[in-house]
N, C-alpha and C positions, 0 to 999 in steps of 0.2 A: 503493500500498500504505499502509495507517494503521500509526500506532506498534504498537498491540496486535496487528497480523498479523505484525510482524517476529520472527523466531526469536531463540531465547536467545543464539545466537553472534553475530547481527547487532546486538542490542540491547547485548551486552557491548562489541562493536567500536566501536560510536557513543559508549558511555559513557566508554570509554578515550580516545578521540579528540577528546573534548570536544564532540560534535556534539548530545549530549543529556546533559541533568543527571539525576541520580537522582530529583530532586523531579518532573521532567517525567515520566520512566517510570512513579514510583509514581502519580502523579495520574492518567495515563492509564488503568491497569490499575484504579484505585479508582473512578474514574468509570464504567469498564464494569461494575465489579460492582454498582454502585449501579443502573445501568439495566437490566440482565439478570437479577441474582441473585433478583429477586423471583418469577420464573417458574421458572427452573432449580433454586434452592435448593442451590447447591453448597456455600456455606459456613454453618457453625454461627456463626461469630464473625468479625468483620473490626473492627479498631480502626485507622480511618482515620488519626486523631491520631498513634499510635504509628508506623505506617508511614511518615508524612511526617517524623515527628522522625528516625527513622532515616536516610531518604534526605538530610535537612538535613545532619545529621552528616558523612554521607559526602561530601557536595559541598564541605563547609567543609574536610575533610580533603585532597581533591582540590585545592582550590585554593590549599592551604599547601604543597603538593607531598610531602605525607606518603605511605609506602609504604600501599598499600590491598590488600585479600584478592582471591582470584581472582574471586570473584562481585560484586565491588563494584557496587552500585545496582541489582542484577539481582532483580526481585520473585521472592519462592518462597512457595507455600501449603504447609500442613502438615496431613496428615491428623490429626484431633483424638484420636489416640490416643498422641501422643508430648507428653511432658511439657515445658511451657513456664514456667518460674520466675514465681511470682507471677501467672500469667494462668489462667484456667480450662482444663481439660484433662477433656472430658466423657466421651470415649469412645461418645458418641451415647447415653447412657444417663441416665436419673433418677438412678441410683444415684451418680453423679460429677458430678450438674448444677451444684453449686457449689465443686467440689473446685478448689482452686490449688495445684500442686505447689510445694515449696520450692526446686526445682531445674532444671535443663534437662537433658533428654536429650543424650546424647552427640552425636547427630545435629543437634540444634539448636545445642548450643554450637559445633560446626565449622561450621555456616552463618552463625551471627553472627560467628566469626572470620574467615570469607571475607568478611565485608561484605555478606552479601546482605540484602534488605529483606524481613522475615517479614511478609507482607500479611493473613494470615488462617488461620484453621483450618477444615478442610474436611469435610463431613458424612459419615457411614459407618455401615453398619450396627452395629448396638450391640456393644460390645466385638469389633467385626471379625467378627460371626457373622452371615453372611448373603451372599446373591449377587447383590443387586438394591439396597442401600441403601433399602430400606422397613422394615427394623426399628429404624431410629432413634428414640430418643425425640423427636427434635426434627422428624419428618416425613420423607417421601421426597425424594429428588432425581430430577428429571428430565433425561432424555438430551436435550442441545442438539439433535441431529438430530430429535427427534420428542417433542413434549411429551406425557406420558401413558405414556412408554415408559422402562424402566430403562436406567440408564447403567451398570448391572452393580454388582458389589460385591465385598469391602465397600468398596474405595476408590471408591465412585462419585461422591464429591465432588471428590476429587482428580483423577480423569479428566476430569469434567464442565467444571471450571473450566479446564482446558487446552484442551478442545475448543471451548469457547464463548468462548476469547480472554479470560479474566479472569485469567490468571496464566500466563506464559511457560513456568515451570517448577512441579512440585509434587512432594511427598514421599509416598509410598503405603506399604503394607505389604502383605505377601503372604504368607499361611499354608496356601493350597492352590489359590491363583489370583487371588487378590483384587488384584493389580496388573496381570496380564495380560489377565484376562477383562475389567475395566472399561475398558482400555485398547482392547480390540478392539471392545466395543459402542460405543465413543466415538471411534473412528477416530483415536487418538493412539498413541503409541509408551510401552511399560511394561517396565520391566525388573526381574526378580525376581534378584539377585544370589545367588552361592554361599553357603549357610548359613555364617556366619562371616565373610563379606569386609565386612558393616557392624555396627557394634556396636549390641546390642539395649539398652544401659543407658539408662532413661529410657522404653523403650517399655512401655507398660501390656500386659501379657502375656495372649494368648490361649491358645497351644499353645507353649511354650518350646522345644521341639525342633523346631518347623517355621516359626516367625515369621520374616520377613526383611524389611527395610526397603529400600525402592529408589526409584528416579526415573521419574516420569512428564512426558511432554515432547512436543514436536512431532515430533521425529526422532530418530534415533540419535546425530547430533552434540549436540544439546543434553542428551540422557540422559547421555552421556559426560562434559559439563561437570560435572552434578550428582554423577554417581558419583563422579567422581576427588575431589570435595570430601569426601564423607561416609565413603567408604571408609577402611577401616584398623584397625589393633589397638586395643584399650582395656583398660588396666590395671581399669577398673571392670566388664568384661565378660569372663569367663573362656571363653566361646564364641567371642569376636571373636579370629580370626588375625591373628597379629602378623606380617605379611610384606609386603613392598613394594607400594605402589600404583601400577601403571602409569600412563603419563600418558595416559590414554584419550582425551583430547580432540586428542591430535596422531596416535595410532596410528589413530582411527575411519577418517581419509582413506585409509590405505593398503589397496589391494583384497587380498583374499587369494589368492593363487595356487594352483591346483592344489585347489581347494575339493572336498572330497569331502563330499556330502550324503546323509543317510540318511532316507528316507521311513519312516516308522512303519506298519508295516502295519496294526496294530490301530487306528491313529487315522484310517485312511480306510476304515472298514468300516461295519457298520449303525449306525444311529443318528445319522449325519452326515448334514445337509440337503444337498440336490444344490447348491443355490448355493454352499455354503461349499466342498464338494468342488471345483467347477469353479473357485472362486477360487483355492484352494490349489494345482491344478494347473496353473494359468495362470502362478502365481507361480514354480514350479518350472520352467517353460519359461525363464521370464526368465533363472534362475541358469543354466540351461544355455546360454542364449544369452551368458553371460558367461564361460563357459569351465569352469563346475562340472562334476564328473560326478556322478551320482544314481545310488542303489541302493536297493533294499529291504532294510530291517532290521527286526528283532522285538524288542518289548519284550513277551515272552509272559505275565507276570504281570501288565501293565498293568490287565487285566480286573478285577483285584481292587483297585486302586489307590482307588477312591473308597468302597468299604467298609473299607478298611484305614485310610483316612485319617479317616472317620467312626467310627472306635472310638480312634484313637489321640489326635485332636485333642479330642473330647469329654472324654476322661479326663483329658488335661492341664489344660482348662478347668476341669472339676471342681475340680482342686486349686488351680489358680491363683485362682479366683473364692470361694475360702472365706474369704477375708481381707475380703470385703464382708459384714460382720454386723452394721453399725449401731454398732459399738462404737468402732473405732479410726478411721475416718475416712470421709467420704461420706455417703450418705442413711441417716436414722433415723426410724422411723415416730414418731408421735404417741404419747409414752410414757403422757401423762396421760390422753388417752382410752383407751387401753389400758387401764390400770389401772382407770380405773373401769367400764368395759366386764367384765373380769375380776371384780371386787367385785360387780357386779349379778347375773352369773351364777352366782357363788358363793351368794348370798343367796337367789337363786330356787331354788336345788337344793336349798339347806338347808331352805327353807321346805317344799317338797315331800317332804322326808324322805329325799332321795336324798343322804345324807351322803358313801357312797364316792364317787359320782361329782363331788361338790364337791372330794374331797380330791385327787383325779386330774386335775383342772385342772392346765393348765401353769403353771409360776411365771410370773411378770412378765418375767423374764429370757428364758427360752425363747421365750415368746410374741412378745417384742420382736425377735429373732432372726428367727422365722419370718416374722412381718408386715413386717419391712423387707425381706427378700428376696423376699418375695412381692410388695410394692409397688415394690420399687427395680428390678426385673429384667423385662424383657418375655418375652413367650411364646417366642422363639427361644432367648434364654439360657438360659431356664428348662429346656427341651427338651434341650439339649445338656448342661446339668449333670446333668440325671437320667439321660440316656445315659451320661455318663461315669462318674458315681458306680455306676451299674448294673454296667459293664462291670470296674470296680475292686472290686467288693464280694467278699466271701468266697464262695467256692463258683463265681465265675463269672469270676474273674481269669485263671486259665489259659484258659478256653475262649475269651475275648475277647481282652483286653488282651494277654497273653503270646503267643498266635496271631498278632495282628496285627502285633507286632514282628518276629517271624519273617516274616512275609510281607512287611514292608517291607525286610528284608534281602534277600530274594530279588529285590524291585523294584530295589533299590540295585544288585543283582549284573547285573541285566538292563541298566541303563545302563551299567556299567563294561565288559561285553562289545560294547555296541553302539558304544562309542567307542573301541573297539579296530579297527573297521572304517572310521569315518567321522569327518569333524571337527565336523559340526554334525549335529543331529536337525532334521527340517523336518515341520510339518503344521499342522493347524488349532489354534486357541485354545480354541475352543468350538464344540459340535454344531450352534448356531443361532445367529441374529443376535438384537439386542437384543427382548425381548417386552415386552408390555404390562405396566405396574406393576398387582399384584393377580392376574396370571394364573397364577402359580406359588406364591402366598404360602401357600395353603390345601394344598399338596400339597407337603410339605418332601422328598420323595423326587425329585420332578421337578426342584425347586430344586438339590440335591444333584449330580444327574447333569449339571449344567451344568459342573461340574470335572472332568469324565472325563479331559480331556486335559493339565490343569495340576496335579492334584494329587500326580502321581508326580514331578516334579521337586522338590517340597517333601519328599516322603517319602525321596529319595535326596540331597537336600541340593544338587542341581546348578542352573546359572544358567538361567534361560530369557528370553526377550523376545518380545514381541508388537508386531508393526508393522503397519499398514494394508497391505492388499492387493486392496480391491476393495468393491464395495457390491451390495446385494441389489435386485432389479427394483423394491424398495418404498424405494431409497434408504437403507438404514440400512448403516452401515460392517462390512466383515469383517475379522477380524485373522489373521495368519500368526505362527505360532509358530516360534521357532527356541531350540533348546537346545544347550548345550555340557558338557563336561566341567567339573569343580570349578575354580574360579578361572581360568576361560578368557574372563571377560567381554570382554576386549579383541577375542578371536574372534568373540563374539556382535555386538559392537557394529560390527566391521567389515564382518561379514558382513549384518548389518542397514543399513548405509550403502550398500554396493554395490548393493542392493535398491532403495533409496530415491534413489540418484543415476541410476537408470535406469527409474524410474516416477514418479508425481505424486500418488500415492494420499494421502500424508501431508501434502500441502499444500491437500487439499481441506478447506473449512469449512463448517459447517451454514449456510444461508442466512440465518437470523436472527442469526447470530452472525459474519456477514461484515464 
């Protein structure tokens, strides 16, 4: 087993015991990125010099016997949606191509305090709006299991870099499935925590009531290490819940006795590909063999989850993205060219005697707003802004946004009723395995339906995890989803670890990434 094939827990043990140095570990992963990322394109930015300097400082402190953080020397990749002080944070968009935040996100600060080595910023769908990492201004990411196929989205780069052994751990975000779906497509473990379990301060917002930051890793054991570091209350984020953070990395090894699993009836119905259904049923049988009891449960309003999500999320995005106007920060169109164009247009109209049209031309300021946003945003972001603006507009607010909030409450109530009967919900992550890049890009509805089993957890605010549970006949990974009551991440992680102790799906690696 090469160094980059070791789990995060194994690397951490070797670092603590002095068998490996932080510089050796960082160098191995940086070399891996250099050799593979030209074809995968998981990263937007890698600063080799900065990563090695971080590692050298950790090694020096270890030699001096100074106390070190919980992740000392372990490389972690960050989705490029999290602010990093003085370093580019692009959100995969032309709009923020040159943006350098003056502060760190709370999650980034906690990772620095834990002495993790921040190895690079990963690719994503623009402003996290997409399910295939194709809407990035910097180009698509490829699935390490098959070039030309999507790694999922929007945290596609974060999942692909772990699958390709370019980082042992990464941070993603999940608004409607954007950690769990890429984890399923790439054959890794991805956890969306409870809303409020991890601070969102410094996360560039897509939909503020749905966004959540979480770990992607090889295994539940590794995900527990990362979640333990980033979770907890935060005075800078009023939605971050101030409650104790369990020792996830210790609890994960304790099997769940008398585990009651609920198979969601609506998630094993029409629309689910046969190979996915078969893999999920085999995984349920594994849990039975481990002593779990299984019963069917219903989330009757889950059929409305995608429709509800695609009203609520774009509405919030419409508000959040209003700040990108070319005035405060970020991309601004060429003002001098714009003024010259307006003046030429006005002179032409006046020469033609069309004085009223000349007077009605936009002012340079209004024209600058419009052109900045037209040039700075990609097609999918524009689509969602327009959907959200429409849903919030006078005359339509009650019919769309307000109704969506009422259905969201019904979805939340469904989850609460289900968890009165069972400990964990079990089912598929996605209705199909990874698809070819470009296959769904021109069909937004088909792309949105990829979230049909994941969006409900975001609307209800409950945690969910995706773990590998098999492969299609074509060799593409299949994910299994577990969901738990609010703030029961330890239950999710323990349940996932049980399965991974009994199976080896999470140990498989792509041929060209072995």
